[in-house]
C-alpha positions in Angstrom: -13.3 36.4 239.6 -12.4 35.6 236.0 -15.3 37.7 234.8 -14.1 40.7 236.8 -10.6 40.4 235.5 -11.9 40.1 231.9 -14.0 43.3 232.4 -11.0 45.2 233.8 -8.8 44.0 230.9 -11.4 45.1 228.3 -11.8 48.5 229.9 -8.0 49.0 230.0 -7.7 48.0 226.3 -10.5 50.4 225.3 -8.8 53.2 227.3 -5.5 52.5 225.7 -7.1 52.7 222.2 -8.7 56.1 223.0 -5.5 57.5 224.4 -3.5 56.4 221.4 -5.7 58.5 219.1 -5.7 61.4 221.5 -1.9 61.2 221.8 -1.5 61.8 218.0 -0.6 65.4 217.6 -2.9 67.5 215.6 -2.5 70.8 213.7 -5.0 73.4 214.7 -6.8 75.1 211.7 -7.7 78.8 212.2 -9.6 81.1 209.9 -8.5 84.6 209.1 -10.9 87.3 210.4 -14.1 87.4 208.4 -13.1 84.2 206.5 -14.8 80.8 206.4 -11.6 78.9 205.3 -8.1 78.0 206.4 -5.3 76.5 204.4 -2.4 74.1 204.8 0.5 73.4 202.4 3.1 70.8 203.2 3.8 67.1 203.5 0.7 65.0 204.2 1.9 61.9 202.4 2.0 59.8 205.7 -1.2 61.4 206.9 -1.8 64.5 208.9 -4.4 65.1 211.6 -6.1 68.6 211.7 -8.2 70.0 214.5 -11.0 72.5 214.1 -13.6 73.8 216.5 -17.0 73.8 214.8 -20.6 74.5 215.8 -23.5 72.1 215.3 -25.1 71.9 211.8 -22.2 73.3 209.8 -21.0 72.1 206.5 -17.3 71.2 206.7 -15.5 71.1 203.3 -12.0 69.8 202.7 -10.8 70.9 199.2 -7.8 69.9 197.2 -6.2 73.2 195.9 -3.0 71.6 194.8 -1.9 69.5 191.8 -1.6 66.1 193.6 -4.3 63.9 195.0 -5.6 63.9 198.6 -7.8 61.5 200.5 -9.8 62.4 203.6 -9.6 59.2 205.7 -12.1 60.3 208.4 -13.6 63.2 210.3 -14.4 62.6 214.0 -16.7 64.9 215.8 -17.1 65.2 219.6 -19.5 62.2 219.5 -18.0 60.0 216.8 -17.3 59.7 213.1 -19.1 61.8 210.6 -20.5 60.5 207.3 -19.5 62.5 204.3 -19.8 63.0 200.6 -16.7 62.4 198.5 -16.1 64.1 195.2 -13.1 64.5 192.8 -11.5 67.6 194.4 -13.4 68.1 197.7 -15.2 66.3 200.5 -18.2 67.5 202.5 -19.3 66.6 206.0 -22.2 68.0 208.2 -21.4 68.5 211.8 -23.9 67.2 214.4 -22.4 68.6 217.6 -20.3 71.6 218.6 -16.7 71.0 219.6 -13.4 69.9 218.3 -13.5 68.0 215.0 -10.5 65.9 213.9 -9.8 65.5 210.2 -7.3 62.9 208.9 -6.0 63.7 205.4 -3.5 61.9 203.2 -1.7 63.2 200.1 0.1 61.2 197.4 3.2 63.4 197.2 5.5 65.1 199.6 3.8 68.4 199.1 0.1 69.0 199.1 -2.2 72.0 199.4 -5.6 71.8 201.0 -8.3 74.2 202.1 -10.6 73.5 205.0 -13.8 75.5 205.1 -16.9 75.7 207.4 -20.1 77.2 206.4 
Protein backbone atom coordinates (compact mmCIF):
# COMPACT_ATOMS: atom_id res chain seq x y z
CA UNK A 1 0.00 0.00 0.00
CA UNK A 2 2.85 2.37 0.82
CA UNK A 3 4.40 1.70 -2.60
CA UNK A 4 1.12 2.58 -4.33
CA UNK A 5 0.79 5.82 -2.36
CA UNK A 6 4.39 6.74 -3.14
CA UNK A 7 3.79 6.11 -6.86
CA UNK A 8 0.67 8.28 -6.83
CA UNK A 9 2.53 11.08 -5.03
CA UNK A 10 5.43 10.97 -7.52
CA UNK A 11 3.06 11.08 -10.50
CA UNK A 12 1.17 14.01 -8.96
CA UNK A 13 4.42 15.89 -8.28
CA UNK A 14 5.61 15.36 -11.85
CA UNK A 15 2.26 16.54 -13.24
CA UNK A 16 2.35 19.67 -11.10
CA UNK A 17 5.86 20.46 -12.42
CA UNK A 18 4.75 20.06 -16.02
CA UNK A 19 1.64 22.18 -15.49
CA UNK A 20 3.65 24.95 -13.81
CA UNK A 21 5.79 25.41 -16.94
CA UNK A 22 2.78 25.17 -19.23
CA UNK A 23 0.95 27.72 -17.08
CA UNK A 24 3.61 30.37 -17.69
CA UNK A 25 2.25 32.61 -20.41
CA UNK A 26 4.26 32.83 -23.60
CA UNK A 27 4.49 35.43 -26.33
CA UNK A 28 3.86 34.04 -29.80
CA UNK A 29 6.48 34.99 -32.38
CA UNK A 30 5.18 35.41 -35.93
CA UNK A 31 7.10 36.23 -39.07
CA UNK A 32 6.03 38.77 -41.67
CA UNK A 33 5.11 37.33 -45.05
CA UNK A 34 8.20 36.08 -46.92
CA UNK A 35 10.40 36.65 -43.85
CA UNK A 36 12.42 34.22 -41.76
CA UNK A 37 12.56 36.47 -38.70
CA UNK A 38 10.43 38.08 -36.02
CA UNK A 39 11.37 40.79 -33.52
CA UNK A 40 10.62 41.70 -29.93
CA UNK A 41 11.51 44.90 -28.10
CA UNK A 42 10.61 45.38 -24.45
CA UNK A 43 11.35 44.37 -20.90
CA UNK A 44 12.86 40.90 -20.57
CA UNK A 45 14.92 41.66 -17.47
CA UNK A 46 12.93 39.14 -15.39
CA UNK A 47 12.80 36.69 -18.29
CA UNK A 48 10.28 36.23 -21.08
CA UNK A 49 9.00 33.04 -22.66
CA UNK A 50 8.47 33.05 -26.42
CA UNK A 51 6.58 30.45 -28.46
CA UNK A 52 7.27 29.61 -32.09
CA UNK A 53 5.97 26.81 -34.32
CA UNK A 54 8.90 25.25 -36.20
CA UNK A 55 9.48 22.30 -38.46
CA UNK A 56 12.06 19.57 -37.93
CA UNK A 57 15.68 20.24 -38.94
CA UNK A 58 15.50 24.02 -38.83
CA UNK A 59 18.17 26.37 -37.51
CA UNK A 60 16.68 28.61 -34.81
CA UNK A 61 18.74 31.76 -34.19
CA UNK A 62 18.13 34.20 -31.31
CA UNK A 63 20.06 37.41 -31.96
CA UNK A 64 20.69 40.44 -29.76
CA UNK A 65 19.93 43.52 -31.87
CA UNK A 66 19.99 46.00 -28.97
CA UNK A 67 22.68 47.63 -26.88
CA UNK A 68 22.24 45.54 -23.75
CA UNK A 69 23.12 41.92 -23.04
CA UNK A 70 20.75 39.00 -23.42
CA UNK A 71 20.94 35.39 -22.32
CA UNK A 72 18.97 32.50 -23.74
CA UNK A 73 18.24 30.31 -20.72
CA UNK A 74 16.81 27.40 -22.73
CA UNK A 75 14.90 26.25 -25.79
CA UNK A 76 12.40 23.46 -25.32
CA UNK A 77 11.06 21.58 -28.32
CA UNK A 78 8.09 19.21 -28.41
CA UNK A 79 10.26 16.37 -27.09
CA UNK A 80 12.57 18.18 -24.69
CA UNK A 81 15.40 20.67 -24.36
CA UNK A 82 17.57 21.54 -27.35
CA UNK A 83 21.34 21.87 -27.21
CA UNK A 84 22.66 25.07 -28.71
CA UNK A 85 25.71 27.05 -29.63
CA UNK A 86 26.23 30.30 -27.70
CA UNK A 87 28.11 33.24 -29.23
CA UNK A 88 28.59 36.90 -28.24
CA UNK A 89 25.49 38.35 -29.90
CA UNK A 90 23.48 35.30 -31.02
CA UNK A 91 22.55 31.74 -30.10
CA UNK A 92 21.85 28.91 -32.52
CA UNK A 93 19.76 25.76 -32.02
CA UNK A 94 18.76 22.97 -34.43
CA UNK A 95 15.23 21.65 -34.13
CA UNK A 96 14.66 17.92 -34.10
CA UNK A 97 10.87 17.75 -34.26
CA UNK A 98 8.09 19.89 -35.63
CA UNK A 99 5.82 21.67 -33.18
CA UNK A 100 5.81 24.51 -30.68
CA UNK A 101 9.21 25.54 -29.37
CA UNK A 102 9.55 27.61 -26.20
CA UNK A 103 12.45 30.03 -25.86
CA UNK A 104 13.27 31.61 -22.48
CA UNK A 105 15.31 34.82 -22.79
CA UNK A 106 16.66 37.24 -20.16
CA UNK A 107 18.04 40.77 -20.63
CA UNK A 108 20.16 42.84 -18.28
CA UNK A 109 18.17 46.09 -18.61
CA UNK A 110 14.50 47.05 -18.64
CA UNK A 111 14.54 47.40 -22.46
CA UNK A 112 15.96 44.82 -24.85
CA UNK A 113 15.69 44.14 -28.56
CA UNK A 114 15.95 40.63 -29.93
CA UNK A 115 15.43 38.96 -33.27
CA UNK A 116 14.30 35.34 -33.56
CA UNK A 117 14.88 33.66 -36.92
CA UNK A 118 14.31 30.20 -38.36
CA UNK A 119 16.07 28.95 -41.48
